[in-house]
PQR file with spaces between the fields and no chain letter, atoms N, CA, C, O and H, PARSE charges and radii, in Angstrom:
ATOM       1  N    MET     1       8.491    6.199   -2.995 -0.4000 1.5000
ATOM       2  CA   MET     1       7.726    5.186   -2.305 -0.0000 2.0000
ATOM       3  C    MET     1       7.038    4.250   -3.298  0.5500 1.7000
ATOM       4  O    MET     1       7.086    3.032   -3.125 -0.5500 1.4000
ATOM       5  N    ILE     2       6.393    4.802   -4.345 -0.4000 1.5000
ATOM       6  CA   ILE     2       5.719    3.958   -5.328 -0.0000 2.0000
ATOM       7  C    ILE     2       6.733    3.078   -6.053  0.5500 1.7000
ATOM       8  O    ILE     2       6.470    1.900   -6.294 -0.5500 1.4000
ATOM       9  H    ILE     2       6.354    5.791   -4.486  0.4000 1.0000
ATOM      10  N    ALA     3       7.878    3.637   -6.400 -0.4000 1.5000
ATOM      11  CA   ALA     3       8.902    2.854   -7.107 -0.0000 2.0000
ATOM      12  C    ALA     3       9.330    1.648   -6.278  0.5500 1.7000
ATOM      13  O    ALA     3       9.545    0.566   -6.823 -0.5500 1.4000
ATOM      14  H    ALA     3       8.091    4.594   -6.204  0.4000 1.0000
ATOM      15  N    GLU     4       9.455    1.827   -4.980 -0.4000 1.5000
ATOM      16  CA   GLU     4       9.826    0.708   -4.105 -0.0000 2.0000
ATOM      17  C    GLU     4       8.729   -0.359   -4.103  0.5500 1.7000
ATOM      18  O    GLU     4       9.016   -1.556   -4.137 -0.5500 1.4000
ATOM      19  H    GLU     4       9.281    2.707   -4.537  0.4000 1.0000
ATOM      20  N    LYS     5       7.486    0.081   -4.065 -0.4000 1.5000
ATOM      21  CA   LYS     5       6.372   -0.868   -4.074 -0.0000 2.0000
ATOM      22  C    LYS     5       6.338   -1.652   -5.384  0.5500 1.7000
ATOM      23  O    LYS     5       6.119   -2.863   -5.391 -0.5500 1.4000
ATOM      24  H    LYS     5       7.253    1.053   -4.038  0.4000 1.0000
ATOM      25  N    VAL     6       6.557   -0.945   -6.491 -0.4000 1.5000
ATOM      26  CA   VAL     6       6.563   -1.611   -7.790 -0.0000 2.0000
ATOM      27  C    VAL     6       7.694   -2.634   -7.841  0.5500 1.7000
ATOM      28  O    VAL     6       7.505   -3.740   -8.347 -0.5500 1.4000
ATOM      29  H    VAL     6       6.734    0.039   -6.486  0.4000 1.0000
ATOM      30  N    ALA     7       8.857   -2.277   -7.327 -0.4000 1.5000
ATOM      31  CA   ALA     7       9.981   -3.218   -7.284 -0.0000 2.0000
ATOM      32  C    ALA     7       9.634   -4.429   -6.425  0.5500 1.7000
ATOM      33  O    ALA     7      10.021   -5.552   -6.749 -0.5500 1.4000
ATOM      34  H    ALA     7       9.010   -1.378   -6.916  0.4000 1.0000
ATOM      35  N    ASP     8       8.917   -4.210   -5.344 -0.4000 1.5000
ATOM      36  CA   ASP     8       8.521   -5.312   -4.461 -0.0000 2.0000
ATOM      37  C    ASP     8       7.589   -6.307   -5.156  0.5500 1.7000
ATOM      38  O    ASP     8       7.517   -7.469   -4.756 -0.5500 1.4000
ATOM      39  H    ASP     8       8.604   -3.297   -5.080  0.4000 1.0000
ATOM      40  N    LEU     9       6.879   -5.862   -6.190 -0.4000 1.5000
ATOM      41  CA   LEU     9       5.970   -6.752   -6.907 -0.0000 2.0000
ATOM      42  C    LEU     9       6.709   -7.911   -7.579  0.5500 1.7000
ATOM      43  O    LEU     9       6.103   -8.935   -7.893 -0.5500 1.4000
ATOM      44  H    LEU     9       6.938   -4.918   -6.516  0.4000 1.0000
ATOM      45  N    ASN    10       8.006   -7.752   -7.797 -0.4000 1.5000
ATOM      46  CA   ASN    10       8.808   -8.796   -8.438 -0.0000 2.0000
ATOM      47  C    ASN    10       9.226   -9.895   -7.475  0.5500 1.7000
ATOM      48  O    ASN    10       9.842  -10.875   -7.894 -0.5500 1.4000
ATOM      49  H    ASN    10       8.498   -6.920   -7.542  0.4000 1.0000
ATOM      50  N    ASN    11       8.910   -9.756   -6.210 -0.4000 1.5000
ATOM      51  CA   ASN    11       9.262  -10.761   -5.206 -0.0000 2.0000
ATOM      52  C    ASN    11       8.095  -11.725   -5.013  0.5500 1.7000
ATOM      53  O    ASN    11       7.054  -11.337   -4.482 -0.5500 1.4000
ATOM      54  H    ASN    11       8.410   -8.960   -5.869  0.4000 1.0000
ATOM      55  N    PRO    12       8.257  -12.976   -5.439 -0.5600 1.5000
ATOM      56  CA   PRO    12       7.173  -13.950   -5.292  0.2800 2.0000
ATOM      57  C    PRO    12       6.696  -14.050   -3.842  0.5500 1.7000
ATOM      58  O    PRO    12       7.497  -14.117   -2.909 -0.5500 1.4000
ATOM      59  N    GLY    13       5.391  -14.059   -3.679 -0.4000 1.5000
ATOM      60  CA   GLY    13       4.802  -14.186   -2.354 -0.0000 2.0000
ATOM      61  C    GLY    13       4.700  -12.883   -1.587  0.5500 1.7000
ATOM      62  O    GLY    13       4.092  -12.837   -0.517 -0.5500 1.4000
ATOM      63  H    GLY    13       4.740  -14.005   -4.437  0.4000 1.0000
ATOM      64  N    MET    14       5.280  -11.835   -2.115 -0.4000 1.5000
ATOM      65  CA   MET    14       5.259  -10.535   -1.429 -0.0000 2.0000
ATOM      66  C    MET    14       3.914   -9.861   -1.686  0.5500 1.7000
ATOM      67  O    MET    14       3.494   -9.729   -2.835 -0.5500 1.4000
ATOM      68  H    MET    14       5.774  -11.873   -2.984  0.4000 1.0000
ATOM      69  N    GLU    15       3.252   -9.445   -0.641 -0.4000 1.5000
ATOM      70  CA   GLU    15       2.003   -8.703   -0.776 -0.0000 2.0000
ATOM      71  C    GLU    15       2.314   -7.223   -0.692  0.5500 1.7000
ATOM      72  O    GLU    15       2.934   -6.755    0.264 -0.5500 1.4000
ATOM      73  H    GLU    15       3.594   -9.552    0.293  0.4000 1.0000
ATOM      74  N    VAL    16       1.876   -6.494   -1.705 -0.4000 1.5000
ATOM      75  CA   VAL    16       2.154   -5.060   -1.770 -0.0000 2.0000
ATOM      76  C    VAL    16       0.822   -4.328   -1.831  0.5500 1.7000
ATOM      77  O    VAL    16       0.001   -4.592   -2.710 -0.5500 1.4000
ATOM      78  H    VAL    16       1.372   -6.874   -2.481  0.4000 1.0000
ATOM      79  N    ASP    17       0.613   -3.416   -0.905 -0.4000 1.5000
ATOM      80  CA   ASP    17      -0.624   -2.633   -0.862 -0.0000 2.0000
ATOM      81  C    ASP    17      -0.401   -1.275   -1.504  0.5500 1.7000
ATOM      82  O    ASP    17       0.605   -0.609   -1.257 -0.5500 1.4000
ATOM      83  H    ASP    17       1.280   -3.202   -0.192  0.4000 1.0000
ATOM      84  N    PHE    18      -1.358   -0.877   -2.331 -0.4000 1.5000
ATOM      85  CA   PHE    18      -1.357    0.448   -2.936 -0.0000 2.0000
ATOM      86  C    PHE    18      -2.634    1.147   -2.510  0.5500 1.7000
ATOM      87  O    PHE    18      -3.703    0.538   -2.486 -0.5500 1.4000
ATOM      88  H    PHE    18      -2.175   -1.418   -2.530  0.4000 1.0000
ATOM      89  N    ASP    19      -2.524    2.428   -2.171 -0.4000 1.5000
ATOM      90  CA   ASP    19      -3.749    3.167   -1.880 -0.0000 2.0000
ATOM      91  C    ASP    19      -4.389    3.537   -3.224  0.5500 1.7000
ATOM      92  O    ASP    19      -3.736    3.428   -4.262 -0.5500 1.4000
ATOM      93  H    ASP    19      -1.655    2.923   -2.190  0.4000 1.0000
ATOM      94  N    PRO    20      -5.640    3.966   -3.222 -0.5600 1.5000
ATOM      95  CA   PRO    20      -6.320    4.250   -4.489  0.2800 2.0000
ATOM      96  C    PRO    20      -5.593    5.259   -5.376  0.5500 1.7000
ATOM      97  O    PRO    20      -5.570    5.094   -6.596 -0.5500 1.4000
ATOM      98  N    ALA    21      -5.009    6.285   -4.799 -0.4000 1.5000
ATOM      99  CA   ALA    21      -4.298    7.290   -5.599 -0.0000 2.0000
ATOM     100  C    ALA    21      -3.074    6.680   -6.274  0.5500 1.7000
ATOM     101  O    ALA    21      -2.799    6.969   -7.439 -0.5500 1.4000
ATOM     102  H    ALA    21      -5.028    6.420   -3.808  0.4000 1.0000
ATOM     103  N    GLU    22      -2.338    5.841   -5.550 -0.4000 1.5000
ATOM     104  CA   GLU    22      -1.163    5.182   -6.127 -0.0000 2.0000
ATOM     105  C    GLU    22      -1.582    4.239   -7.255  0.5500 1.7000
ATOM     106  O    GLU    22      -0.959    4.209   -8.316 -0.5500 1.4000
ATOM     107  H    GLU    22      -2.561    5.606   -4.604  0.4000 1.0000
ATOM     108  N    ALA    23      -2.631    3.482   -7.013 -0.4000 1.5000
ATOM     109  CA   ALA    23      -3.109    2.541   -8.026 -0.0000 2.0000
ATOM     110  C    ALA    23      -3.553    3.274   -9.286  0.5500 1.7000
ATOM     111  O    ALA    23      -3.265    2.835  -10.400 -0.5500 1.4000
ATOM     112  H    ALA    23      -3.136    3.507   -6.151  0.4000 1.0000
ATOM     113  N    GLU    24      -4.245    4.375   -9.111 -0.4000 1.5000
ATOM     114  CA   GLU    24      -4.690    5.150  -10.267 -0.0000 2.0000
ATOM     115  C    GLU    24      -3.503    5.738  -11.008  0.5500 1.7000
ATOM     116  O    GLU    24      -3.487    5.746  -12.239 -0.5500 1.4000
ATOM     117  H    GLU    24      -4.480    4.732   -8.206  0.4000 1.0000
ATOM     118  N    ALA    25      -2.507    6.230  -10.280 -0.4000 1.5000
ATOM     119  CA   ALA    25      -1.309    6.788  -10.907 -0.0000 2.0000
ATOM     120  C    ALA    25      -0.576    5.740  -11.739  0.5500 1.7000
ATOM     121  O    ALA    25       0.080    6.074  -12.726 -0.5500 1.4000
ATOM     122  H    ALA    25      -2.520    6.224   -9.280  0.4000 1.0000
ATOM     123  N    LEU    26      -0.685    4.486  -11.344 -0.4000 1.5000
ATOM     124  CA   LEU    26      -0.036    3.394  -12.072 -0.0000 2.0000
ATOM     125  C    LEU    26      -0.922    2.827  -13.184  0.5500 1.7000
ATOM     126  O    LEU    26      -0.526    1.887  -13.874 -0.5500 1.4000
ATOM     127  H    LEU    26      -1.217    4.214  -10.542  0.4000 1.0000
ATOM     128  N    GLY    27      -2.107    3.390  -13.358 -0.4000 1.5000
ATOM     129  CA   GLY    27      -2.994    2.956  -14.430 -0.0000 2.0000
ATOM     130  C    GLY    27      -3.838    1.745  -14.105  0.5500 1.7000
ATOM     131  O    GLY    27      -4.340    1.082  -15.012 -0.5500 1.4000
ATOM     132  H    GLY    27      -2.429    4.153  -12.798  0.4000 1.0000
ATOM     133  N    ALA    28      -4.003    1.446  -12.839 -0.4000 1.5000
ATOM     134  CA   ALA    28      -4.773    0.262  -12.450 -0.0000 2.0000
ATOM     135  C    ALA    28      -6.258    0.417  -12.756  0.5500 1.7000
ATOM     136  O    ALA    28      -6.949   -0.579  -12.969 -0.5500 1.4000
ATOM     137  H    ALA    28      -3.595    1.985  -12.102  0.4000 1.0000
ATOM     138  N    PHE    29      -6.747    1.627  -12.780 -0.4000 1.5000
ATOM     139  CA   PHE    29      -8.170    1.856  -13.007 -0.0000 2.0000
ATOM     140  C    PHE    29      -8.366    2.548  -14.343  0.5500 1.7000
ATOM     141  O    PHE    29      -8.343    3.775  -14.436 -0.5500 1.4000
ATOM     142  H    PHE    29      -6.185    2.436  -12.606  0.4000 1.0000
ATOM     143  N    GLU    30      -8.558    1.742  -15.373 -0.4000 1.5000
ATOM     144  CA   GLU    30      -8.819    2.288  -16.694 -0.0000 2.0000
ATOM     145  C    GLU    30     -10.301    2.109  -16.978  0.5500 1.7000
ATOM     146  O    GLU    30     -10.820    0.994  -16.911 -0.5500 1.4000
ATOM     147  H    GLU    30      -8.577    0.745  -15.298  0.4000 1.0000
ATOM     148  N    GLU    31     -10.978    3.193  -17.293 -0.4000 1.5000
ATOM     149  CA   GLU    31     -12.414    3.132  -17.543 -0.0000 2.0000
ATOM     150  C    GLU    31     -12.668    2.452  -18.883  0.5500 1.7000
ATOM     151  O    GLU    31     -12.224    2.934  -19.925 -0.5500 1.4000
ATOM     152  H    GLU    31     -10.557    4.098  -17.347  0.4000 1.0000
ATOM     153  N    THR    32     -13.369    1.356  -18.851 -0.4000 1.5000
ATOM     154  CA   THR    32     -13.658    0.621  -20.083 -0.0000 2.0000
ATOM     155  C    THR    32     -15.160    0.441  -20.308  0.5500 1.7000
ATOM     156  O    THR    32     -15.578   -0.230  -21.251 -0.5500 1.4000
ATOM     157  H    THR    32     -13.730    0.965  -18.005  0.4000 1.0000
ATOM     158  N    ALA    33     -15.954    1.039  -19.446 -0.4000 1.5000
ATOM     159  CA   ALA    33     -17.405    0.893  -19.581 -0.0000 2.0000
ATOM     160  C    ALA    33     -17.907    1.684  -20.783  0.5500 1.7000
ATOM     161  O    ALA    33     -17.339    2.712  -21.154 -0.5500 1.4000
ATOM     162  H    ALA    33     -15.614    1.584  -18.680  0.4000 1.0000
ATOM     163  N    MET    34     -18.976    1.185  -21.376 -0.4000 1.5000
ATOM     164  CA   MET    34     -19.560    1.920  -22.491 -0.0000 2.0000
ATOM     165  C    MET    34     -20.376    3.087  -21.951  0.5500 1.7000
ATOM     166  O    MET    34     -20.819    3.079  -20.802 -0.5500 1.4000
ATOM     167  H    MET    34     -19.437    0.350  -21.075  0.4000 1.0000
ATOM     168  N    ASP    35     -20.563    4.087  -22.801 -0.4000 1.5000
ATOM     169  CA   ASP    35     -21.351    5.231  -22.363 -0.0000 2.0000
ATOM     170  C    ASP    35     -22.842    4.881  -22.427  0.5500 1.7000
ATOM     171  O    ASP    35     -23.221    3.852  -22.985 -0.5500 1.4000
ATOM     172  H    ASP    35     -20.203    4.093  -23.734  0.4000 1.0000
ATOM     173  N    ALA    36     -23.664    5.731  -21.861 -0.4000 1.5000
ATOM     174  CA   ALA    36     -25.097    5.451  -21.745 -0.0000 2.0000
ATOM     175  C    ALA    36     -25.756    5.307  -23.114  0.5500 1.7000
ATOM     176  O    ALA    36     -26.623    4.452  -23.294 -0.5500 1.4000
ATOM     177  H    ALA    36     -23.355    6.567  -21.408  0.4000 1.0000
ATOM     178  N    GLU    37     -25.357    6.128  -24.071 -0.4000 1.5000
ATOM     179  CA   GLU    37     -25.959    6.063  -25.409 -0.0000 2.0000
ATOM     180  C    GLU    37     -25.669    4.714  -26.078  0.5500 1.7000
ATOM     181  O    GLU    37     -26.555    4.117  -26.689 -0.5500 1.4000
ATOM     182  H    GLU    37     -24.653    6.823  -23.924  0.4000 1.0000
ATOM     183  N    THR    38     -24.440    4.247  -25.962 -0.4000 1.5000
ATOM     184  CA   THR    38     -24.080    2.951  -26.540 -0.0000 2.0000
ATOM     185  C    THR    38     -24.862    1.827  -25.873  0.5500 1.7000
ATOM     186  O    THR    38     -25.302    0.891  -26.541 -0.5500 1.4000
ATOM     187  H    THR    38     -23.720    4.732  -25.466  0.4000 1.0000
ATOM     188  N    ALA    39     -25.034    1.917  -24.559 -0.4000 1.5000
ATOM     189  CA   ALA    39     -25.800    0.901  -23.836 -0.0000 2.0000
ATOM     190  C    ALA    39     -27.251    0.875  -24.319  0.5500 1.7000
ATOM     191  O    ALA    39     -27.814   -0.196  -24.543 -0.5500 1.4000
ATOM     192  H    ALA    39     -24.676    2.678  -24.017  0.4000 1.0000
ATOM     193  N    ARG    40     -27.851    2.052  -24.478 -0.4000 1.5000
ATOM     194  CA   ARG    40     -29.236    2.118  -24.968 -0.0000 2.0000
ATOM     195  C    ARG    40     -29.337    1.542  -26.379  0.5500 1.7000
ATOM     196  O    ARG    40     -30.278    0.811  -26.692 -0.5500 1.4000
ATOM     197  H    ARG    40     -27.393    2.923  -24.296  0.4000 1.0000
ATOM     198  N    ASP    41     -28.366    1.875  -27.227 -0.4000 1.5000
ATOM     199  CA   ASP    41     -28.378    1.370  -28.596 -0.0000 2.0000
ATOM     200  C    ASP    41     -28.268   -0.150  -28.634  0.5500 1.7000
ATOM     201  O    ASP    41     -28.904   -0.795  -29.468 -0.5500 1.4000
ATOM     202  H    ASP    41     -27.602    2.468  -26.973  0.4000 1.0000
ATOM     203  N    SER    42     -27.476   -0.725  -27.748 -0.4000 1.5000
ATOM     204  CA   SER    42     -27.315   -2.181  -27.750 -0.0000 2.0000
ATOM     205  C    SER    42     -28.610   -2.874  -27.337  0.5500 1.7000
ATOM     206  O    SER    42     -28.935   -3.939  -27.862 -0.5500 1.4000
ATOM     207  H    SER    42     -26.959   -0.201  -27.070  0.4000 1.0000
ATOM     208  N    VAL    43     -29.339   -2.291  -26.420 -0.4000 1.5000
ATOM     209  CA   VAL    43     -30.628   -2.859  -26.011 -0.0000 2.0000
ATOM     210  C    VAL    43     -31.619   -2.744  -27.158  0.5500 1.7000
ATOM     211  O    VAL    43     -32.395   -3.668  -27.402 -0.5500 1.4000
ATOM     212  H    VAL    43     -29.075   -1.426  -25.994  0.4000 1.0000
ATOM     213  N    ALA    44     -31.601   -1.624  -27.861 -0.4000 1.5000
ATOM     214  CA   ALA    44     -32.502   -1.439  -28.995 -0.0000 2.0000
ATOM     215  C    ALA    44     -32.201   -2.472  -30.071  0.5500 1.7000
ATOM     216  O    ALA    44     -33.127   -3.007  -30.679 -0.5500 1.4000
ATOM     217  H    ALA    44     -30.971   -0.873  -27.663  0.4000 1.0000
ATOM     218  N    ASP    45     -30.922   -2.766  -30.322 -0.4000 1.5000
ATOM     219  CA   ASP    45     -30.546   -3.777  -31.311 -0.0000 2.0000
ATOM     220  C    ASP    45     -31.096   -5.142  -30.921  0.5500 1.7000
ATOM     221  O    ASP    45     -31.633   -5.857  -31.767 -0.5500 1.4000
ATOM     222  H    ASP    45     -30.169   -2.331  -29.827  0.4000 1.0000
ATOM     223  N    LEU    46     -30.968   -5.507  -29.662 -0.4000 1.5000
ATOM     224  CA   LEU    46     -31.482   -6.796  -29.194 -0.0000 2.0000
ATOM     225  C    LEU    46     -32.998   -6.863  -29.320  0.5500 1.7000
ATOM     226  O    LEU    46     -33.549   -7.899  -29.691 -0.5500 1.4000
ATOM     227  H    LEU    46     -30.532   -4.926  -28.976  0.4000 1.0000
ATOM     228  N    SER    47     -33.667   -5.763  -29.014 -0.4000 1.5000
ATOM     229  CA   SER    47     -35.127   -5.726  -29.104 -0.0000 2.0000
ATOM     230  C    SER    47     -35.577   -5.956  -30.544  0.5500 1.7000
ATOM     231  O    SER    47     -36.551   -6.669  -30.783 -0.5500 1.4000
ATOM     232  H    SER    47     -33.219   -4.921  -28.712  0.4000 1.0000
ATOM     233  N    ARG    48     -34.873   -5.357  -31.501 -0.4000 1.5000
ATOM     234  CA   ARG    48     -35.223   -5.554  -32.911 -0.0000 2.0000
ATOM     235  C    ARG    48     -35.006   -7.009  -33.324  0.5500 1.7000
ATOM     236  O    ARG    48     -35.828   -7.579  -34.042 -0.5500 1.4000
ATOM     237  H    ARG    48     -34.082   -4.777  -31.306  0.4000 1.0000
ATOM     238  N    GLU    49     -33.902   -7.613  -32.874 -0.4000 1.5000
ATOM     239  CA   GLU    49     -33.624   -9.009  -33.222 -0.0000 2.0000
ATOM     240  C    GLU    49     -34.711   -9.937  -32.680  0.5500 1.7000
ATOM     241  O    GLU    49     -35.148  -10.860  -33.368 -0.5500 1.4000
ATOM     242  H    GLU    49     -33.234   -7.151  -32.291  0.4000 1.0000
ATOM     243  N    VAL    50     -35.142   -9.687  -31.451 -0.4000 1.5000
ATOM     244  CA   VAL    50     -36.191  -10.518  -30.856 -0.0000 2.0000
ATOM     245  C    VAL    50     -37.495  -10.339  -31.631  0.5500 1.7000
ATOM     246  O    VAL    50     -38.192  -11.313  -31.913 -0.5500 1.4000
ATOM     247  H    VAL    50     -34.787   -8.938  -30.892  0.4000 1.0000
ATOM     248  N    ALA    51     -37.817   -9.107  -31.968 -0.4000 1.5000
ATOM     249  CA   ALA    51     -39.055   -8.829  -32.696 -0.0000 2.0000
ATOM     250  C    ALA    51     -39.036   -9.457  -34.086  0.5500 1.7000
ATOM     251  O    ALA    51     -40.076   -9.875  -34.597 -0.5500 1.4000
ATOM     252  H    ALA    51     -37.250   -8.316  -31.739  0.4000 1.0000
ATOM     253  N    GLU    52     -37.844   -9.524  -34.702 -0.4000 1.5000
ATOM     254  CA   GLU    52     -37.720  -10.084  -36.050 -0.0000 2.0000
ATOM     255  C    GLU    52     -37.537  -11.597  -36.024  0.5500 1.7000
ATOM     256  O    GLU    52     -37.529  -12.240  -37.074 -0.5500 1.4000
ATOM     257  H    GLU    52     -37.000   -9.185  -34.288  0.4000 1.0000
ATOM     258  N    GLY    53     -37.391  -12.168  -34.831 -0.4000 1.5000
ATOM     259  CA   GLY    53     -37.229  -13.608  -34.711 -0.0000 2.0000
ATOM     260  C    GLY    53     -35.837  -14.109  -35.050  0.5500 1.7000
ATOM     261  O    GLY    53     -35.676  -15.255  -35.471 -0.5500 1.4000
ATOM     262  H    GLY    53     -37.398  -11.646  -33.979  0.4000 1.0000
ATOM     263  N    ALA    54     -34.840  -13.273  -34.875 -0.4000 1.5000
ATOM     264  CA   ALA    54     -33.458  -13.671  -35.207 -0.0000 2.0000
ATOM     265  C    ALA    54     -32.867  -14.587  -34.177  0.5500 1.7000
ATOM     266  O    ALA    54     -31.718  -15.007  -34.311 -0.5500 1.4000
ATOM     267  H    ALA    54     -34.971  -12.343  -34.533  0.4000 1.0000
């Protein structure tokens, strides 16, 4: 079923629906968010720059 849907994507104007499990299996949802520690560190870096007048 997924292979047929993927093949259908090559047809211009064709709308193809994938359920969340199918989309994930095809790699549509790749986690690219930074982790919490990296986010905190980036805020700390900005705070230092502001304090130093950069």
